DSSP file (Angstrom, degrees, kcal/mol; ACC not computed):
  #  RESIDUE AA STRUCTURE BP1 BP2  ACC     N-H-->O    O-->H-N    N-H-->O    O-->H-N    TCO  KAPPA ALPHA  PHI   PSI    X-CA   Y-CA   Z-CA
    1    1 A M     >        0   0    0      0, 0.0     4,-1.8     0, 0.0     5,-0.1   0.000 360.0 360.0 360.0 -31.3    0.2    5.3    0.8
    2    2 A Q  H  >  +     0   0    0      1,-0.2     4,-2.2     2,-0.2     5,-0.2   0.905 360.0  52.1 -67.6 -38.7   -1.6    2.4    2.3
    3    3 A Q  H  > S+     0   0    0      1,-0.2     4,-2.2     2,-0.2    -1,-0.2   0.866 107.7  52.3 -62.3 -36.4    1.3    1.8    4.6
    4    4 A H  H  > S+     0   0    0      2,-0.2     4,-2.1     1,-0.2    -1,-0.2   0.865 108.1  51.8 -65.6 -37.1    1.2    5.4    5.7
    5    5 A A  H  X S+     0   0    0     -4,-1.8     4,-2.0     2,-0.2    -2,-0.2   0.901 111.4  46.2 -68.7 -40.2   -2.5    5.1    6.5
    6    6 A Q  H  X S+     0   0    0     -4,-2.2     4,-2.1     2,-0.2    -2,-0.2   0.904 112.9  49.6 -68.9 -39.5   -1.9    2.1    8.6
    7    7 A S  H  X S+     0   0    0     -4,-2.2     4,-2.2     1,-0.2    -2,-0.2   0.884 110.1  51.9 -65.2 -37.4    1.1    3.7   10.4
    8    8 A R  H  X S+     0   0    0     -4,-2.1     4,-2.7     2,-0.2    -1,-0.2   0.898 107.2  52.0 -68.5 -40.1   -1.1    6.8   11.0
    9    9 A E  H  X S+     0   0    0     -4,-2.0     4,-1.7     2,-0.2    -2,-0.2   0.925 111.9  46.3 -61.8 -43.8   -3.9    4.7   12.6
   10   10 A A  H  X S+     0   0    0     -4,-2.1     4,-1.7     2,-0.2    -2,-0.2   0.889 112.3  51.6 -65.5 -38.3   -1.4    3.1   14.9
   11   11 A L  H  X S+     0   0    0     -4,-2.2     4,-2.7     2,-0.2     5,-0.2   0.917 106.4  53.4 -61.4 -45.9    0.1    6.5   15.7
   12   12 A E  H  X S+     0   0    0     -4,-2.7     4,-2.5     1,-0.2    -1,-0.2   0.873 106.8  52.5 -55.8 -38.5   -3.3    7.9   16.5
   13   13 A H  H  X S+     0   0    0     -4,-1.7     4,-2.1     2,-0.2    -1,-0.2   0.899 109.9  47.9 -68.5 -38.1   -3.9    5.1   19.0
   14   14 A V  H  X S+     0   0    0     -4,-1.7     4,-2.2     2,-0.2    -2,-0.2   0.904 111.8  49.9 -64.8 -42.2   -0.6    5.8   20.8
   15   15 A V  H  X S+     0   0    0     -4,-2.7     4,-2.9     1,-0.2     5,-0.2   0.928 109.8  51.5 -61.6 -44.6   -1.4    9.5   20.9
   16   16 A Y  H  X S+     0   0    0     -4,-2.5     4,-2.1    -5,-0.2    -2,-0.2   0.922 108.5  51.3 -59.3 -44.0   -4.8    8.7   22.3
   17   17 A M  H  < S+     0   0    0     -4,-2.1     4,-0.4     2,-0.2    -1,-0.2   0.911 113.3  45.3 -63.7 -41.3   -3.2    6.5   25.0
   18   18 A V  H >< S+     0   0    0     -4,-2.2     3,-0.8     1,-0.2    -2,-0.2   0.931 115.8  45.1 -69.0 -44.0   -0.8    9.4   26.0
   19   19 A E  H 3< S+     0   0    0     -4,-2.9    -1,-0.2     1,-0.2    -2,-0.2   0.768 112.6  51.0 -72.0 -25.1   -3.5   12.0   26.0
   20   20 A Q  T 3< S+     0   0    0     -4,-2.1    -1,-0.2    -5,-0.2     2,-0.2   0.393  77.1 124.5 -96.1   5.6   -6.0    9.8   28.0
   21   21 A R  S <  S-     0   0    0     -3,-0.8     2,-0.1    -4,-0.4    -3,-0.0  -0.469  71.8-107.2 -65.5 134.5   -3.6    8.9   30.8
   22   22 A S     >  -     0   0    0     -2,-0.2     4,-2.5     1,-0.1     5,-0.2  -0.345  14.2-134.7 -66.6 138.8   -5.2    9.9   34.1
   23   23 A A  H  > S+     0   0    0      1,-0.2     4,-2.5     2,-0.2    -1,-0.1   0.841 107.2  55.0 -63.4 -35.6   -3.7   12.9   35.8
   24   24 A V  H  > S+     0   0    0      2,-0.2     4,-2.2     1,-0.2     5,-0.3   0.920 108.2  46.7 -63.1 -45.5   -3.8   11.0   39.1
   25   25 A K  H  >>S+     0   0    0      1,-0.2     4,-2.8     2,-0.2     5,-1.1   0.910 113.5  49.0 -66.3 -39.9   -1.9    8.1   37.6
   26   26 A T  H  <5S+     0   0    0     -4,-2.5     4,-0.4     3,-0.2    -2,-0.2   0.909 110.0  52.9 -64.7 -39.4    0.7   10.6   36.1
   27   27 A F  H  <5S+     0   0    0     -4,-2.5    69,-4.2    -5,-0.2    70,-0.4   0.920 120.5  30.3 -62.9 -43.9    1.0   12.4   39.4
   28   28 A F  H  <5S+     0   0    0     -4,-2.2    69,-1.6    67,-0.2    -2,-0.2   0.917 137.2  19.7 -82.2 -44.9    1.8    9.3   41.4
   29   29 A I  T  <5S-     0   0    0     -4,-2.8     2,-0.3     1,-0.3    -3,-0.2   0.830 102.2-125.3 -98.4 -38.2    3.5    7.0   38.9
   30   30 A G      < -     0   0    0     -5,-1.1    -1,-0.3    -4,-0.4    -2,-0.1  -0.715  44.2 -29.0 119.1-170.2    4.7    9.4   36.2
   31   31 A V        -     0   0    0     62,-0.3     2,-1.4    -2,-0.3     3,-0.1  -0.257  64.1-102.9 -76.6 164.0    4.4    9.6   32.5
   32   32 A D     >  +     0   0    0      1,-0.2     4,-2.0   -14,-0.1     3,-0.3  -0.702  41.1 179.8 -89.0  87.2    3.9    6.7   30.2
   33   33 A N  H  > S+     0   0    0     -2,-1.4     4,-2.6     1,-0.2     5,-0.2   0.782  73.5  63.2 -63.6 -29.1    7.5    6.4   28.9
   34   34 A T  H  > S+     0   0    0      2,-0.2     4,-1.6     1,-0.2    -1,-0.2   0.945 109.4  38.8 -62.6 -48.5    6.7    3.5   26.7
   35   35 A H  H  > S+     0   0    0     -3,-0.3     4,-2.1     2,-0.2    -2,-0.2   0.840 115.1  53.0 -69.1 -35.5    4.2    5.4   24.6
   36   36 A L  H  X S+     0   0    0     -4,-2.0     4,-2.3     2,-0.2    -2,-0.2   0.880 108.3  51.2 -69.1 -37.8    6.3    8.6   24.6
   37   37 A D  H  X S+     0   0    0     -4,-2.6     4,-2.4     2,-0.2    -2,-0.2   0.888 108.1  52.8 -65.7 -38.0    9.3    6.5   23.4
   38   38 A H  H  X S+     0   0    0     -4,-1.6     4,-2.3     2,-0.2    -2,-0.2   0.921 109.3  49.2 -60.5 -44.4    7.1    5.2   20.6
   39   39 A L  H  X S+     0   0    0     -4,-2.1     4,-2.1     2,-0.2    -2,-0.2   0.907 109.9  50.6 -59.8 -44.4    6.2    8.7   19.6
   40   40 A R  H  X S+     0   0    0     -4,-2.3     4,-1.8     1,-0.2    -2,-0.2   0.921 110.4  49.7 -61.0 -43.2    9.8    9.8   19.6
   41   41 A S  H  X S+     0   0    0     -4,-2.4     4,-2.0     1,-0.2    -1,-0.2   0.905 108.9  52.8 -60.8 -43.9   10.7    6.8   17.4
   42   42 A E  H  X S+     0   0    0     -4,-2.3     4,-2.6     1,-0.2    -1,-0.2   0.865 104.5  55.3 -63.8 -36.6    7.8    7.8   15.0
   43   43 A V  H  X S+     0   0    0     -4,-2.1     4,-2.0     2,-0.2    -1,-0.2   0.918 108.1  49.1 -61.0 -42.8    9.1   11.3   14.8
   44   44 A A  H  X S+     0   0    0     -4,-1.8     4,-1.8     2,-0.2    -2,-0.2   0.879 110.9  50.2 -63.5 -40.4   12.5    9.9   13.6
   45   45 A H  H  X S+     0   0    0     -4,-2.0     4,-2.5     1,-0.2    -2,-0.2   0.896 109.4  51.4 -66.6 -39.5   10.7    7.6   11.1
   46   46 A M  H  X S+     0   0    0     -4,-2.6     4,-2.4     2,-0.2    -2,-0.2   0.894 107.5  52.4 -62.1 -39.9    8.8   10.6    9.8
   47   47 A H  H  X S+     0   0    0     -4,-2.0     4,-2.2     2,-0.2    -1,-0.2   0.913 110.0  48.9 -64.3 -40.8   12.0   12.5    9.4
   48   48 A N  H  X S+     0   0    0     -4,-1.8     4,-2.4     1,-0.2    -2,-0.2   0.912 110.6  50.2 -64.8 -43.3   13.4    9.6    7.4
   49   49 A R  H  X S+     0   0    0     -4,-2.5     4,-2.6     1,-0.2    -2,-0.2   0.881 108.9  52.7 -62.8 -36.7   10.3    9.5    5.2
   50   50 A M  H  X S+     0   0    0     -4,-2.4     4,-2.5     2,-0.2    -2,-0.2   0.926 108.9  49.4 -61.7 -44.4   10.6   13.3    4.6
   51   51 A M  H  X S+     0   0    0     -4,-2.2     4,-1.9     2,-0.2    -2,-0.2   0.924 112.5  48.1 -63.8 -43.9   14.2   12.9    3.4
   52   52 A H  H  X S+     0   0    0     -4,-2.4     4,-2.6     1,-0.2    -2,-0.2   0.928 111.7  48.6 -60.8 -48.6   13.1   10.1    1.1
   53   53 A L  H  X S+     0   0    0     -4,-2.6     4,-2.9     1,-0.2    -2,-0.2   0.863 109.1  53.2 -64.5 -37.0   10.3   12.0   -0.4
   54   54 A E  H  X S+     0   0    0     -4,-2.5     4,-1.4     2,-0.2    -1,-0.2   0.888 109.8  48.8 -62.1 -38.6   12.5   15.1   -0.9
   55   55 A H  H  X S+     0   0    0     -4,-1.9     4,-0.6    -5,-0.2    -2,-0.2   0.929 113.8  45.8 -66.8 -45.3   14.9   12.9   -2.8
   56   56 A V  H >X S+     0   0    0     -4,-2.6     3,-1.3     1,-0.2     4,-1.2   0.913 109.1  56.1 -62.1 -43.4   12.0   11.4   -4.9
   57   57 A Q  H 3< S+     0   0    0     -4,-2.9     3,-0.3     1,-0.3    -1,-0.2   0.853 101.3  56.9 -62.2 -34.5   10.6   14.8   -5.5
   58   58 A S  H 3< S+     0   0    0     -4,-1.4    -1,-0.3     1,-0.2    -2,-0.2   0.700 111.6  44.3 -70.1 -17.2   13.9   16.1   -7.0
   59   59 A Q  H << S+     0   0    0     -3,-1.3     2,-0.2    -4,-0.6    -1,-0.2   0.602  91.2  98.7 -99.9 -15.3   13.7   13.3   -9.5
   60   60 A V     <  -     0   0    0     -4,-1.2    -3,-0.0    -3,-0.3    -4,-0.0  -0.532  47.8-173.2 -80.8 139.6   10.1   13.6  -10.5
   61   61 A Q        +     0   0    0     -2,-0.2     2,-0.3     4,-0.0    -1,-0.1   0.784  56.2  87.9-100.3 -29.9    9.4   15.5  -13.7
   62   62 A A     >  -     0   0    0      1,-0.1     4,-2.0     2,-0.0     3,-0.2  -0.520  67.8-143.3 -78.2 133.0    5.6   15.8  -13.7
   63   63 A D  H  > S+     0   0    0     -2,-0.3     4,-2.0     1,-0.2    -1,-0.1   0.844  99.8  53.4 -62.6 -35.5    4.1   18.8  -11.9
   64   64 A E  H  > S+     0   0    0      2,-0.2     4,-1.9     1,-0.2    -1,-0.2   0.856 108.2  49.6 -71.5 -33.9    1.1   16.9  -10.6
   65   65 A D  H  > S+     0   0    0      2,-0.2     4,-2.4     1,-0.2    -2,-0.2   0.891 110.3  51.3 -68.8 -38.4    3.3   14.2   -9.1
   66   66 A R  H  X S+     0   0    0     -4,-2.0     4,-2.8     2,-0.2    -2,-0.2   0.890 108.5  51.7 -60.0 -41.5    5.3   16.9   -7.5
   67   67 A A  H  X S+     0   0    0     -4,-2.0     4,-2.2     2,-0.2    -2,-0.2   0.902 109.5  49.6 -64.6 -40.4    2.2   18.5   -6.0
   68   68 A V  H  X S+     0   0    0     -4,-1.9     4,-2.3     2,-0.2    -2,-0.2   0.933 113.0  47.1 -65.1 -44.0    1.1   15.2   -4.6
   69   69 A L  H  X S+     0   0    0     -4,-2.4     4,-2.6     1,-0.2    -2,-0.2   0.935 111.6  51.1 -61.4 -45.8    4.5   14.6   -3.0
   70   70 A Q  H  X S+     0   0    0     -4,-2.8     4,-2.0     1,-0.2    -1,-0.2   0.872 110.2  49.0 -60.0 -39.9    4.5   18.2   -1.6
   71   71 A E  H  X S+     0   0    0     -4,-2.2     4,-2.2     2,-0.2    -1,-0.2   0.909 111.9  48.3 -66.7 -42.4    1.1   17.7   -0.1
   72   72 A H  H  X S+     0   0    0     -4,-2.3     4,-2.1     1,-0.2    -2,-0.2   0.905 111.6  50.7 -67.6 -38.9    2.1   14.4    1.5
   73   73 A M  H  X S+     0   0    0     -4,-2.6     4,-2.4     1,-0.2    -1,-0.2   0.887 108.6  51.8 -61.5 -40.3    5.3   16.0    2.8
   74   74 A H  H  X S+     0   0    0     -4,-2.0     4,-2.2     2,-0.2    -2,-0.2   0.912 108.6  51.3 -66.0 -41.3    3.3   18.8    4.3
   75   75 A T  H  X S+     0   0    0     -4,-2.2     4,-2.2     1,-0.2    -2,-0.2   0.925 110.6  48.5 -58.8 -45.3    1.0   16.3    6.0
   76   76 A I  H  X S+     0   0    0     -4,-2.1     4,-2.6     1,-0.2    -1,-0.2   0.891 109.8  52.0 -62.9 -41.6    4.0   14.5    7.5
   77   77 A Q  H  X S+     0   0    0     -4,-2.4     4,-2.4     2,-0.2    -1,-0.2   0.914 109.3  49.2 -61.7 -42.7    5.5   17.8    8.7
   78   78 A Q  H  X S+     0   0    0     -4,-2.2     4,-2.3     1,-0.2    -1,-0.2   0.906 111.3  50.6 -65.5 -40.2    2.2   18.8   10.4
   79   79 A D  H  X S+     0   0    0     -4,-2.2     4,-2.5     2,-0.2     5,-0.2   0.908 108.9  51.5 -60.9 -43.9    2.1   15.3   12.1
   80   80 A Q  H  X S+     0   0    0     -4,-2.6     4,-2.8     2,-0.2     5,-0.2   0.934 110.0  48.3 -59.4 -47.6    5.7   15.8   13.3
   81   81 A E  H  X S+     0   0    0     -4,-2.4     4,-2.2     1,-0.2    -2,-0.2   0.933 113.0  49.2 -61.8 -44.9    4.9   19.2   14.9
   82   82 A R  H  X S+     0   0    0     -4,-2.3     4,-1.8     1,-0.2    -1,-0.2   0.913 112.1  46.6 -61.2 -43.9    1.9   17.8   16.6
   83   83 A I  H  X S+     0   0    0     -4,-2.5     4,-2.5     2,-0.2    -1,-0.2   0.911 110.7  52.3 -67.5 -43.0    3.7   14.8   18.0
   84   84 A R  H  X S+     0   0    0     -4,-2.8     4,-2.7     1,-0.2    -1,-0.2   0.892 108.9  51.9 -58.5 -38.8    6.6   16.9   19.2
   85   85 A A  H  X S+     0   0    0     -4,-2.2     4,-2.0    -5,-0.2    -1,-0.2   0.891 109.9  48.0 -64.2 -39.0    4.1   19.1   21.0
   86   86 A I  H  X S+     0   0    0     -4,-1.8     4,-1.4     2,-0.2    -2,-0.2   0.854 112.4  49.3 -67.7 -38.2    2.5   16.2   22.7
   87   87 A I  H  X S+     0   0    0     -4,-2.5     4,-2.7     2,-0.2     3,-0.4   0.958 112.5  47.0 -64.4 -51.3    5.9   14.8   23.7
   88   88 A T  H  X S+     0   0    0     -4,-2.7     4,-0.6     1,-0.2    -2,-0.2   0.868 111.5  51.4 -62.3 -38.2    7.0   18.1   25.1
   89   89 A E  H  < S+     0   0    0     -4,-2.0    -1,-0.2    -5,-0.2    -2,-0.2   0.803 121.3  31.4 -68.3 -31.3    3.8   18.6   27.0
   90   90 A N  H >< S+     0   0    0     -4,-1.4     3,-1.1    -3,-0.4    -2,-0.2   0.680 100.5  75.2-106.5 -17.3    3.9   15.2   28.6
   91   91 A E  H 3< S+     0   0    0     -4,-2.7   -60,-0.2     1,-0.2    -3,-0.1   0.792 100.2  40.9 -69.3 -27.8    7.6   14.3   29.2
   92   92 A Y  T 3< S+     0   0    0     -4,-0.6    -1,-0.2    -5,-0.2    -2,-0.1   0.072  78.1 142.6-110.0  24.4    8.3   16.6   32.1
   93   93 A A    <   -     0   0    0     -3,-1.1   -62,-0.3     1,-0.1     2,-0.1  -0.397  57.1-108.9 -62.8 138.7    5.1   16.1   34.1
   94   94 A F        -     0   0    0    -64,-0.1     2,-0.4    -2,-0.1   -64,-0.2  -0.449  38.6-176.1 -70.0 138.9    5.7   16.0   37.8
   95   95 A S     >  -     0   0    0     -2,-0.1     4,-2.1     1,-0.1   -67,-0.2  -0.999  28.2-141.2-137.9 142.4    5.3   12.7   39.5
   96   96 A L  H  > S+     0   0    0    -69,-4.2     4,-2.7    -2,-0.4     5,-0.2   0.927 104.2  50.5 -64.1 -47.9    5.5   11.9   43.2
   97   97 A F  H  > S+     0   0    0    -69,-1.6     4,-2.4   -70,-0.4    -1,-0.2   0.914 110.9  49.0 -57.1 -46.3    7.3    8.6   42.6
   98   98 A G  H  > S+     0   0    0      2,-0.2     4,-2.4     1,-0.2    -1,-0.2   0.889 110.6  51.2 -63.3 -38.8    9.9   10.2   40.4
   99   99 A W  H  X S+     0   0    0     -4,-2.1     4,-2.4     2,-0.2    -2,-0.2   0.941 110.6  47.7 -62.9 -47.9   10.4   13.0   42.9
  100  100 A V  H  X S+     0   0    0     -4,-2.7     4,-2.4     2,-0.2     5,-0.2   0.891 111.6  51.3 -61.7 -39.3   11.0   10.5   45.7
  101  101 A C  H  X S+     0   0    0     -4,-2.4     4,-1.6     1,-0.2    -1,-0.2   0.929 111.9  46.2 -62.4 -44.7   13.4    8.5   43.5
  102  102 A N  H  X S+     0   0    0     -4,-2.4     4,-1.7     2,-0.2    -2,-0.2   0.872 110.2  54.7 -64.8 -36.9   15.4   11.6   42.7
  103  103 A F  H  X S+     0   0    0     -4,-2.4     4,-0.7     1,-0.2    -2,-0.2   0.947 113.0  40.9 -63.4 -48.5   15.4   12.7   46.4
  104  104 A F  H  < S+     0   0    0     -4,-2.4    -1,-0.2     1,-0.2    -2,-0.2   0.746 110.0  59.2 -75.1 -20.7   16.9    9.4   47.5
  105  105 A H  H  < S+     0   0    0     -4,-1.6    -1,-0.2    -5,-0.2    -2,-0.2   0.855 104.6  50.6 -71.9 -34.0   19.3    9.2   44.6
  106  106 A R  H  <        0   0    0     -4,-1.7    -1,-0.2     1,-0.2    -2,-0.2   0.652 360.0 360.0 -78.0 -16.4   20.8   12.5   45.6
  107  107 A I     <        0   0    0     -4,-0.7    -1,-0.2    -5,-0.1    -2,-0.1   0.488 360.0 360.0 -81.2 360.0   21.4   11.4   49.2
C-alpha cells in the first residue's frame, strides 16, 4: 500500500504538469508528449495491478479482506478513468508547429 501511495504522488505530479501547461505553449509547440506517455504507461500499470488484485481477491477467504481489496480496486479504476480523460483531453490539442510539420510532410 505504501508503494501505491508513492506511485500516486508521482502520478499526481505528472497530472499537474500536464494540466498546468500553458495554452500558448501548447498552441505553438504542441502537447507535452513526455508526460502524456508517462500517463499512458501508468494506465497500463494500473490495469496490471487490477488484474493482480482480482486474482488475489479470488483466493482470499475473509470478507473484510475482500472488502479492502474491492475498495482498493475501485480507487484504481477511478484513477484510470480520470487519467484516460486527461489524456483524451490533451492528446489532440491543435499546435501551430504540428500543423506546419504535417503540411510540409504532405507536400
